[in-house]
C-alpha positions in Angstrom: -50.9 48.6 20.7 -51.4 46.0 18.0 -48.9 45.4 15.3 -51.1 45.9 12.3 -48.6 44.5 9.9 -48.6 41.2 11.8 -52.2 41.0 12.8 -53.6 41.9 9.4 -51.5 39.4 7.4 -53.3 37.1 5.2 -50.4 34.8 4.6 -49.5 32.0 7.0 -46.0 32.9 8.4 -45.6 31.0 11.8 -43.3 32.6 14.4 -41.2 29.6 15.4 -39.4 29.6 18.7 -35.6 29.2 19.1 -36.0 25.5 18.6 -38.1 25.9 15.5 -41.4 25.0 17.3 -44.8 26.4 17.9 -47.5 25.3 20.4 -50.3 23.1 18.9 -53.6 22.8 20.7 -56.2 20.2 19.7 -59.9 20.5 20.7 -62.8 18.3 19.8 -64.7 20.1 17.0 -68.1 18.8 18.2 -67.8 19.3 22.0 -65.1 21.9 22.2 -63.3 19.8 24.8 -59.5 20.3 25.1 -57.8 17.1 24.0 -54.1 17.8 23.9 -51.3 20.3 23.7 -48.1 19.5 21.8 -45.5 21.1 19.5 -45.1 21.4 15.8 -42.2 22.2 13.6 -42.5 23.4 10.0 -42.5 19.8 8.7 -45.2 18.7 11.1 -47.4 21.7 10.2 -46.9 21.1 6.5 -47.8 17.4 6.8 -50.9 18.3 8.8 -52.0 20.8 6.2 -51.3 18.4 3.4 -52.9 15.3 4.9 -55.8 16.7 7.0 -54.5 14.7 10.0 -52.5 16.0 12.9 -48.7 15.6 13.0 -46.5 16.8 15.7 -42.8 17.1 16.7 -41.8 14.9 19.6 -39.3 16.8 21.8 -38.4 13.6 23.6 -37.8 11.5 20.5 -36.7 14.4 18.3 -38.9 13.1 15.5 -42.1 13.9 13.6 -45.1 11.7 14.7 -48.5 11.4 13.2 -51.1 11.2 16.0 -52.6 7.7 15.8 -50.0 6.2 13.5 -49.8 3.1 15.7 -53.1 3.2 17.7 -55.3 4.3 14.8 -56.6 7.2 17.0 -55.9 9.9 14.5 -57.0 13.5 14.8 -58.8 14.5 11.6 -58.6 18.2 11.0 -61.9 20.1 10.8 -60.4 23.6 11.1 -57.0 25.1 11.8 -56.6 28.6 13.3 -53.4 30.5 14.3 -53.2 33.1 17.0 -52.6 36.8 16.3 -48.8 36.7 16.4 -48.7 33.3 14.7 -46.9 31.4 17.4 -49.6 29.0 18.4 -51.9 26.7 16.3 -55.4 25.7 17.3 -56.8 22.6 15.6 -60.5 21.7 15.8 -60.5 18.0 15.2 -62.6 14.9 14.8 -60.8 12.4 17.0 -60.9 8.7 16.0 -60.6 7.4 19.6 -58.8 8.6 22.7 -56.4 11.5 22.2 -54.1 10.6 25.2 -51.5 7.9 25.0 -52.8 6.6 28.3 -56.1 5.7 26.6 -58.0 8.7 28.1 -60.2 10.7 25.9 -58.2 13.9 26.7 -54.7 14.4 28.1 -56.3 16.6 30.7 -58.2 13.9 32.6 -56.9 15.0 36.1 -58.0 17.9 38.3 -55.5 19.6 40.6 -57.0 20.1 44.1 -54.9 21.2 47.0 -51.7 20.0 45.4 -53.1 16.6 44.7 -54.4 15.0 41.5 -57.9 13.7 41.1 -59.2 11.8 38.1 -62.1 13.7 36.5 
């Protein structure tokens, strides 16, 4: 049964995990294509909301990073949604170039077939 108090909230109150993170999904606002999945902490979400460009928390570097700060391939926010229990953020974005650090348009450029990877 749904938690009406949680699902009917009108205030943004993210449910951070034990590390202070939530999942952040970015899709192309025009095509709907999945571009990337990363993590955000409170500061990354605040910077994203304030700037209109996606910021994330790098678990490997233990630091905030703005997507595209060195490449110029920023993700401009078109719309942000949060799931019903507020532990995942979905950003519809206008990408200024490839989303993946490899230069691919999406981080999901490989298909898994029979335990092997094939470029899409």
